[in-house]
N, C-alpha and C positions, 0 to 999 in steps of 0.2 A: 504494500499500500504506499509506503514511503516513496519508492521509486516512481511509482504512477503518480502520486501527488507532486512531486518534483518535476516531472515531465509534462504533465498536463494540467497543473495547477490544483489547488485545493477546492474541488467541488464534488457533489454527490456521485458523479459519474466515475471520477477518477478513483474514488474510494471504493465503490462497490463493485466494479467491473473485475479487479483481481479476484475478489471473493468468488463471483460467479464463475470465473476461469478455474479456480481451484476446486470448485465443486463439479464443474465438467471433467477436468482431470482426474479426479478421485473415482467418478463413474467408470471412466475409460481404464483406469488402472486396475479398479476392481473386476471389470468386464474380462480384460486379458488375464488376469491370474486365475480367475475361476475357469475361464475356457481352457486354459492350459491343462487343467487337473479334470474337469468334468465334462467339457464339450461346450459348443457355442450356445445350446439352448440353456444351459444352466447360467453361463455367464450374462446372457441377455436377462434372464430373470434376476440375477444377483444385482446387475446394474439398475434395473428398473426398481427394484425394491429400495435400493439406496437412494435412488433419484426421488421416490414418491414418499420416503419416510417423512413425517411432519417434522421431526426434530432436524433432520438433514436439511430439509427445505428452508427452515428458518434460519438455520445457522449459516447456510451460504448465501442469504439475502441481506445479512446486516454486518455492520462493521465491527466485527470481533475476530480475535486470532485463532479461533476455534477451527475455523475452516482449514488452515494451514497445517495444524494439528492433526487434523483428521486424514489429510492428504499426506503427510509424512508417515502417519502410522499406516496408512494403506501401502505405501511404497516400501516399508520395512517388511511388509508381509510377502512381497514380490520376490520369488526365488531367484 
């Protein structure tokens, strides 16, 4: 968020876009990880469940560092 605010100025867009991109990346990483072990259908199901979970949806919409934490934890699970 700091880099985005420095590049684009401090406004709602420059603060919230990195959070949304972290959410999209988290769904993608989860899909790739589950697909490797259980196949593409299970990967799609896992990504969809993460994207539609109310807590994840709220977390990736607001300005808080939890989105980065979830992304890093998901990346830590990737073999």
